[in-house]
C-alpha positions as CSV (number, residue, x, y, z in Angstrom):
1,M,0.0,0.0,0.0
2,E,1.1,3.5,-0.5
3,Q,0.1,6.7,1.3
4,N,-0.6,9.9,-0.6
5,G,-1.1,13.5,0.6
6,W,-4.9,13.1,1.0
7,D,-4.6,10.8,4.0
8,V,-6.2,8.0,1.9
9,V,-4.6,4.6,1.7
10,W,-4.5,3.2,-1.9
11,E,-3.9,-0.5,-2.5
12,E,-1.8,-1.7,-5.3
13,G,-3.9,-2.7,-8.3
14,S,-7.0,-0.8,-7.0
15,S,-9.8,0.2,-9.3
16,S,-9.3,3.1,-11.7
17,E,-12.8,4.4,-11.0
18,Y,-13.6,6.7,-8.1
19,I,-16.5,8.4,-6.4
20,V,-15.6,11.9,-5.2
21,E,-18.0,14.0,-3.1
22,Y,-16.8,17.5,-2.5
23,V,-18.0,21.0,-1.4
24,V,-17.2,24.2,-3.3
25,E,-17.4,27.5,-1.5
26,H,-17.3,30.6,-3.6
27,G,-17.9,33.8,-1.7
28,T,-21.2,33.3,0.1
29,D,-22.3,30.4,-2.2
30,R,-21.8,26.8,-1.2
31,S,-22.4,23.8,-3.6
32,R,-22.1,20.1,-2.9
33,H,-21.0,17.9,-5.8
34,L,-20.8,14.1,-6.4
35,S,-18.6,12.9,-9.3
36,F,-17.5,9.7,-10.9
37,L,-13.9,10.1,-12.0
38,L,-11.6,7.8,-14.0
39,A,-7.9,7.8,-13.0
40,E,-5.0,5.5,-12.6
41,D,-3.9,6.7,-9.1
42,A,-4.3,9.5,-6.5
43,D,-2.5,12.0,-8.6
44,G,-4.8,11.3,-11.5
45,V,-7.9,11.7,-9.3
46,R,-6.6,15.0,-8.1
47,E,-5.9,16.2,-11.7
48,A,-9.4,15.1,-12.9
49,L,-11.1,16.8,-10.0
50,I,-9.2,20.1,-10.6
51,E,-10.1,19.9,-14.3
52,E,-13.8,19.3,-13.5
53,I,-13.8,22.2,-11.0
54,R,-12.1,24.6,-13.5
55,A,-14.7,23.6,-16.1
56,A,-17.6,24.2,-13.7
57,Y,-16.3,27.5,-12.4
58,P,-14.3,29.0,-15.3
59,D,-14.5,32.7,-14.1
60,A,-14.1,32.1,-10.3
61,G,-11.2,33.6,-8.6
62,H,-10.7,32.0,-5.2
63,L,-12.5,28.8,-4.3
64,E,-12.5,26.7,-1.1
65,I,-12.7,23.0,-2.0
66,T,-13.4,20.4,0.7
67,V,-13.3,16.7,-0.3
68,V,-16.0,14.9,1.8
69,R,-15.7,11.4,0.4
70,L,-13.2,9.7,-1.9
71,E,-13.8,6.0,-2.6
72,A,-12.5,3.5,-5.2
73,V,-15.2,1.7,-7.0
74,E,-14.5,-2.0,-7.3
75,E,-17.6,-3.0,-9.3
76,L,-20.5,-1.1,-10.9
77,A,-22.7,-3.0,-8.4
78,D,-21.1,-0.9,-5.7
79,L,-23.0,2.1,-7.2
80,A,-26.4,1.0,-6.1
81,H,-28.9,3.7,-6.6
82,E,-32.5,3.9,-5.5
83,G,-34.4,6.4,-7.6
84,D,-35.7,7.2,-11.1
85,A,-32.5,6.4,-13.0
86,I,-30.9,3.0,-12.5
87,P,-28.0,2.0,-14.8
């Protein structure tokens, strides 16, 4: 196992699909996001997340980002959803 700067332990050979839940604070606005990101490792997840945030907030100056949840997805069955849209 290797330790990265996010205090998350990654196992060798772990999935390349990740669920990331994060909060963006911009001025007085606060938005909660849930994303499914594809990456090879923790650095790839970080880069994909930054790219997503830049696309969503292209004109924002300073943003406060808090990652609430970061999980590797082992199988699509792990993404159980109860609602209108079921894959």
